[in-house]
C-alpha positions as CSV (number, residue, x, y, z in Angstrom):
1,M,0.0,0.0,0.0
2,I,1.4,3.4,-1.1
3,S,2.0,5.9,1.7
4,P,-0.8,8.6,1.8
5,N,1.7,11.3,2.6
6,F,2.7,11.9,-1.0
7,N,1.3,11.0,-4.4
8,H,4.0,11.8,-6.9
9,C,7.7,11.3,-7.6
10,P,9.7,14.3,-6.2
11,E,12.1,14.2,-9.2
12,C,9.8,14.1,-12.3
13,G,6.3,14.5,-10.8
14,S,5.0,11.1,-12.1
15,K,2.3,9.5,-10.1
16,K,3.4,6.0,-11.1
17,F,5.8,4.5,-8.6
18,L,6.2,1.2,-6.7
19,K,7.5,0.0,-3.4
20,N,11.2,-1.0,-3.8
21,G,12.6,-2.6,-0.7
22,H,13.5,-1.4,2.8
23,R,16.4,0.3,4.6
24,Y,17.3,-0.3,8.3
25,P,19.4,2.6,9.6
26,N,19.7,2.5,13.4
27,N,17.3,-0.5,13.5
28,K,14.5,1.6,11.9
29,D,12.4,0.1,9.1
30,I,12.2,2.7,6.2
31,Q,10.1,1.8,3.1
32,R,11.8,2.8,-0.2
33,Y,9.9,3.7,-3.4
34,S,11.0,3.7,-7.1
35,C,9.5,5.8,-9.8
36,K,8.3,3.9,-13.0
37,N,9.0,6.9,-15.2
38,C,12.5,8.0,-14.1
39,S,13.6,5.2,-11.8
40,Y,14.3,7.7,-9.0
41,R,14.4,6.0,-5.6
42,F,13.2,7.8,-2.6
43,S,11.6,7.5,0.8
44,E,9.0,9.5,2.7
45,K,11.7,11.5,4.5
46,S,13.7,12.3,1.4
47,F,10.4,13.4,-0.3
48,K,9.8,15.9,2.6
49,E,13.4,17.2,2.3
50,Y,13.0,17.7,-1.4
51,Q,9.8,19.7,-0.8
52,T,11.5,21.9,1.7
53,I,14.4,22.6,-0.6
54,N,12.0,23.4,-3.5
55,T,10.0,25.8,-1.3
56,H,13.2,27.6,-0.3
57,Q,14.2,27.9,-4.0
58,L,10.8,29.3,-4.9
59,C,11.1,31.9,-2.1
60,V,14.5,33.0,-3.3
61,I,13.1,33.4,-6.9
62,E,10.2,35.5,-5.6
63,A,12.5,37.6,-3.5
64,K,14.7,38.2,-6.6
65,K,11.6,39.3,-8.6
66,L,10.5,41.7,-5.9
67,A,14.0,43.2,-5.6
68,A,14.2,43.5,-9.4
69,Q,10.8,45.3,-9.5
70,K,12.0,47.8,-6.8
71,I,15.3,48.5,-8.6
72,E,13.5,49.0,-12.0
73,K,11.2,51.5,-10.3
74,I,14.2,53.4,-8.9
75,C,16.0,53.4,-12.3
76,A,13.0,54.4,-14.3
77,G,14.0,52.1,-17.2
78,D,17.6,53.4,-17.7
79,G,19.5,50.3,-18.7
80,N,23.0,51.4,-17.4
81,L,21.6,52.6,-14.1
82,L,19.5,49.4,-13.8
83,N,22.6,47.2,-14.2
84,Y,24.5,49.4,-11.8
85,A,21.8,49.3,-9.2
86,W,21.4,45.5,-9.5
87,L,25.2,45.1,-9.0
88,L,25.0,47.2,-5.9
89,K,22.1,45.1,-4.6
90,K,24.1,41.9,-5.1
91,R,27.0,43.4,-3.2
92,G,24.6,43.8,-0.2
93,L,24.1,47.6,-0.1
94,A,21.0,48.9,1.5
95,D,18.0,49.9,-0.6
96,N,18.2,53.5,0.7
97,T,21.9,53.7,-0.3
98,I,21.1,52.4,-3.8
99,S,18.2,54.8,-4.2
100,L,20.3,57.8,-3.1
101,R,23.1,57.0,-5.5
102,V,20.8,56.4,-8.4
103,K,18.9,59.6,-7.8
104,T,22.2,61.5,-7.7
105,L,23.4,59.9,-11.0
106,R,20.0,60.8,-12.6
107,L,20.5,64.4,-11.5
108,I,24.0,64.4,-13.0
109,Q,22.5,63.1,-16.2
110,K,20.0,65.9,-16.4
111,K,23.0,68.3,-16.3
112,G,24.2,66.8,-19.6
113,V,26.6,64.1,-18.3
114,K,27.0,60.9,-20.3
115,L,27.7,58.4,-17.6
116,Q,29.9,56.3,-19.9
117,D,32.1,59.4,-20.6
118,P,34.1,60.6,-17.6
119,D,35.2,63.7,-19.6
120,S,31.7,64.9,-19.8
121,F,31.3,64.5,-16.1
122,E,34.5,66.5,-15.4
123,T,33.3,69.3,-17.8
124,V,29.9,69.6,-16.0
125,L,31.7,69.5,-12.6
126,A,33.9,72.4,-13.7
127,T,31.2,74.6,-15.2
128,E,28.3,74.1,-12.7
129,S,28.1,76.3,-9.6
130,L,28.1,73.7,-6.8
131,T,28.7,73.8,-3.1
132,K,31.7,71.7,-1.8
133,A,29.2,69.3,-0.2
134,R,27.3,68.7,-3.4
135,K,30.5,68.4,-5.5
136,W,31.8,65.8,-3.0
137,Q,28.5,63.9,-3.2
138,W,28.6,63.9,-7.0
139,V,32.2,62.7,-7.2
140,T,31.6,60.0,-4.6
141,C,28.6,58.6,-6.6
142,Y,30.3,58.8,-9.9
143,K,33.4,57.1,-8.5
144,S,31.2,54.3,-7.3
145,Y,29.6,54.1,-10.8
146,T,32.8,53.9,-12.7
147,K,34.3,51.3,-10.3
148,I,31.3,49.0,-10.5
149,M,30.8,49.4,-14.3
150,K,34.6,49.0,-14.9
151,I,35.1,52.5,-16.5
152,S,38.6,53.8,-16.4
153,W,38.6,57.1,-14.5
154,E,41.0,58.8,-12.0
155,P,38.7,60.4,-9.4
156,I,39.0,64.1,-8.8
157,R,40.0,65.1,-5.3
158,V,37.5,67.3,-3.5
159,K,38.4,68.9,-0.2
160,Y,35.3,68.8,2.0
161,E,34.7,69.3,5.7
162,P,31.3,68.3,7.0
163,K,29.3,70.9,8.9
164,E,29.1,70.7,12.6
165,P,26.0,68.8,13.7
166,F,23.1,71.1,14.8
167,L,22.3,70.5,18.4
168,P,18.8,71.6,19.6
169,T,17.9,72.4,23.2
170,H,16.3,69.9,25.6
171,D,13.1,71.9,25.4
172,E,13.0,71.7,21.6
173,M,13.5,67.9,21.7
174,K,10.8,67.5,24.3
175,A,8.4,69.7,22.3
176,L,8.9,67.4,19.2
177,I,8.1,64.3,21.2
178,N,5.1,65.8,23.0
179,A,3.7,67.1,19.7
180,A,3.8,63.7,18.0
181,R,1.2,61.0,18.0
182,K,1.5,58.1,20.4
183,R,3.4,55.6,18.3
184,F,5.7,58.2,16.6
185,A,6.3,59.9,19.9
186,T,7.6,56.6,21.3
187,F,9.7,56.2,18.2
188,L,11.3,59.7,18.9
189,Q,11.7,58.9,22.6
190,T,13.5,55.7,21.7
191,A,15.8,57.5,19.2
192,L,16.6,60.1,21.9
193,T,17.6,57.5,24.5
194,T,19.3,54.9,22.3
195,G,21.0,57.0,19.6
196,G,19.8,54.4,17.1
197,R,19.7,55.3,13.4
198,V,16.3,55.5,11.7
199,G,16.7,52.2,9.8
200,E,17.9,50.5,13.0
201,L,14.9,51.6,15.0
202,C,12.5,50.7,12.2
203,K,13.8,47.1,12.5
204,L,13.5,47.1,16.3
205,S,11.6,44.0,17.3
206,W,9.7,43.2,20.5
207,V,12.3,40.7,21.6
208,D,15.0,43.4,21.4
209,V,13.3,45.2,24.3
210,D,14.2,44.0,27.8
211,T,11.5,45.5,30.0
212,E,12.9,44.0,33.3
213,K,16.5,45.4,32.9
214,N,15.4,48.6,31.0
215,K,17.6,47.7,28.1
216,I,17.2,47.9,24.3
217,S,19.3,45.9,21.9
218,I,20.1,47.2,18.4
219,N,20.5,44.0,16.5
220,N,20.2,45.3,12.9
221,A,23.1,47.8,12.9
222,E,23.6,49.9,9.7
223,K,26.6,51.6,8.1
224,D,28.8,48.5,8.9
225,S,28.6,49.4,12.6
226,R,28.3,47.1,15.5
227,N,25.3,45.7,17.2
228,R,24.9,46.9,20.8
229,T,22.7,47.0,23.9
230,V,22.1,50.2,25.8
231,K,20.3,51.0,29.0
232,V,17.3,53.4,28.7
233,P,15.1,55.3,31.1
234,Q,12.0,53.7,32.6
235,K,10.0,56.3,30.7
236,T,11.1,54.8,27.3
237,I,10.2,51.3,28.4
238,A,6.8,52.5,29.7
239,M,6.0,54.2,26.4
240,I,7.0,51.1,24.4
241,N,4.9,48.9,26.7
242,A,1.9,51.2,26.2
243,L,1.9,50.5,22.4
244,P,-0.6,47.9,21.0
245,K,1.4,44.8,20.1
246,R,-1.0,43.4,17.5
247,N,0.7,40.7,15.5
248,D,3.7,42.8,14.3
249,V,7.2,41.5,14.6
250,Y,8.5,45.1,14.8
251,V,7.8,47.6,17.6
252,F,7.0,50.6,15.3
253,N,6.2,48.9,12.0
254,L,7.6,51.9,10.1
255,K,9.7,52.3,7.0
256,P,12.6,54.8,7.1
257,D,11.1,56.9,4.3
258,N,7.7,57.1,5.9
259,A,9.3,58.1,9.3
260,R,11.2,60.9,7.6
261,V,8.0,62.3,6.0
262,I,6.1,62.2,9.2
263,F,9.0,64.0,11.0
264,Q,9.3,66.6,8.3
265,N,5.6,67.4,8.7
266,L,5.9,67.5,12.5
267,R,8.8,69.9,12.6
268,K,7.2,72.2,10.0
269,R,4.0,72.4,12.1
270,L,6.0,73.2,15.2
271,A,8.1,75.8,13.5
272,N,4.9,77.6,12.4
273,T,2.9,77.2,15.7
274,Q,5.9,78.2,17.9
275,N,7.4,80.7,15.5
276,N,10.7,78.9,15.9
277,P,12.6,78.3,12.6
278,R,15.2,76.2,14.5
279,F,12.9,73.2,14.3
280,L,13.5,73.1,10.6
281,Q,17.2,72.4,11.3
282,I,16.4,69.2,13.2
283,H,16.5,65.9,11.4
284,L,15.8,62.4,12.7
285,H,19.6,61.9,12.7
286,T,19.9,64.9,15.0
287,F,18.5,62.6,17.8
288,R,21.6,60.5,17.4
289,H,23.9,63.5,17.6
290,F,22.0,64.7,20.7
291,Y,22.3,61.3,22.4
292,A,26.0,61.1,21.7
293,T,26.8,64.6,23.2
294,E,24.5,64.0,26.2
295,T,26.0,60.6,26.9
296,L,29.5,62.0,26.6
297,R,28.7,64.9,28.9
298,H,27.2,62.6,31.6
299,T,29.8,59.7,31.4
300,K,32.9,61.6,30.2
301,N,33.8,58.2,28.8
302,L,34.6,58.2,25.0
303,S,35.0,54.4,24.9
304,Y,31.5,53.9,26.2
305,V,30.0,56.4,23.7
306,K,31.8,54.6,20.9
307,Y,30.2,51.3,22.0
308,A,26.7,52.9,22.5
309,L,26.8,54.4,19.0
310,G,28.1,51.2,17.4
311,H,31.2,52.8,16.0
312,K,34.1,50.5,15.1
313,S,36.7,53.3,15.3
314,V,37.0,56.0,18.0
315,V,37.9,58.5,15.3
316,N,34.2,58.7,14.4
317,T,33.3,59.3,18.0
318,E,35.9,62.0,18.6
319,R,33.9,64.5,16.5
320,Y,31.5,64.9,19.5
321,T,34.2,65.8,22.0
322,H,34.5,69.5,21.0
323,L,30.7,69.8,21.0
324,V,30.5,69.2,24.7
325,D,31.2,72.0,27.1
326,F,32.3,70.1,30.3
327,G,33.0,73.3,32.2
328,S,29.4,74.6,32.1
329,D,27.7,71.6,33.6
330,K,24.6,72.4,35.7
331,Y,23.1,69.9,38.2
332,Y,19.9,69.0,40.0
333,S,20.4,68.3,43.7
334,A,18.6,66.0,46.1
335,V,18.9,65.2,49.8
336,A,18.6,61.7,51.4
337,T,18.0,61.2,55.1
338,T,17.2,57.5,55.1
339,I,18.7,54.3,53.6
340,K,15.6,53.9,51.5
341,E,16.0,57.4,50.0
342,V,19.7,56.8,49.4
343,R,18.9,53.6,47.5
344,Q,16.2,55.1,45.5
345,L,18.4,58.1,44.4
346,A,21.2,55.7,43.5
347,E,18.9,53.5,41.4
348,D,17.5,56.6,39.6
349,G,21.0,57.6,38.4
350,W,21.9,60.2,41.0
351,T,25.5,60.6,42.1
352,Y,26.7,61.1,45.7
353,F,28.2,64.5,46.1
354,Q,28.8,65.3,49.8
355,E,27.4,65.1,53.4
356,I,26.0,68.2,55.1
357,D,24.6,68.1,58.7
358,E,24.5,64.3,58.6
359,K,22.4,64.4,55.4
360,K,23.7,63.0,52.1
361,V,23.6,65.3,49.1
362,F,23.2,63.7,45.6
363,R,23.4,65.5,42.3
364,K,22.5,64.7,38.6
365,L,23.4,66.6,35.4
366,R,20.5,68.6,33.9
């Protein structure tokens, strides 16, 4: 009697097959079958394994189709750009990076540059009125294009120093969080207290949040940085716990582009209602800069800030040292008279300062 768990040959699909002996591995009786059409021999176990492999192969094919559709949309039918974008995709670059490079190259094309001709690019670069930042961006993207497409070109050197990060005040950061809706306010609060990048927070899953130890793990680090786990205030954990969990794997269920659009509308609204144009200078990445400077000011430990940001080199972290004015620190103070009060202040992050009239004075940076 043929096993009811399958009704065709896993190799050719024929429904004509017969029993063909037994195998006895580890004293187990395993019925073997043979296909009449292709003579392929198999058992029930090997049939299931074949189905699993086939399913995985189909998933890979579908994933490639979806990726190809997305890349075609970005490249708008341009054959060279399509080939370039697909090669970047196969090298593991993020979709946002690919999209930004392709958009930059399309902008260069609109200025009259033929991408296969480096001389035309150099001509436009010399005649167009560009800022140093824009010129550096163009050269970086075109350098990537020529390298991937194997076009001979000696890159032009562009001297460019990035601007100092804009640092808002504490009140401005609080105003943004308070003005946002519940889920996005929690997103901003998490960005403020973890220093995570937008893409990293969009991939934050529920299992990455340790509600008992008040810790959040960044396990999908971007920009070739390191994964890390950082301690966050109880307020952040409480806001995350207040969110509806639904059936989502991710906490915020947001895409980076959508998060940026929501934030742009939020800061524009606040700039108008509070008559404060400084809000327009704040980006989602500003929350990372703010976290870095505040953490450095509180800990005065560059190595810890390097770890918390996921940097592989301390050189990237050192840019924040001159943004922190250690000499102008202002503190909150608190007095403890009992052991219970001392323990509570210590658990809340207060630092022991001195004892006055047999009372212990604690302080915390504002």
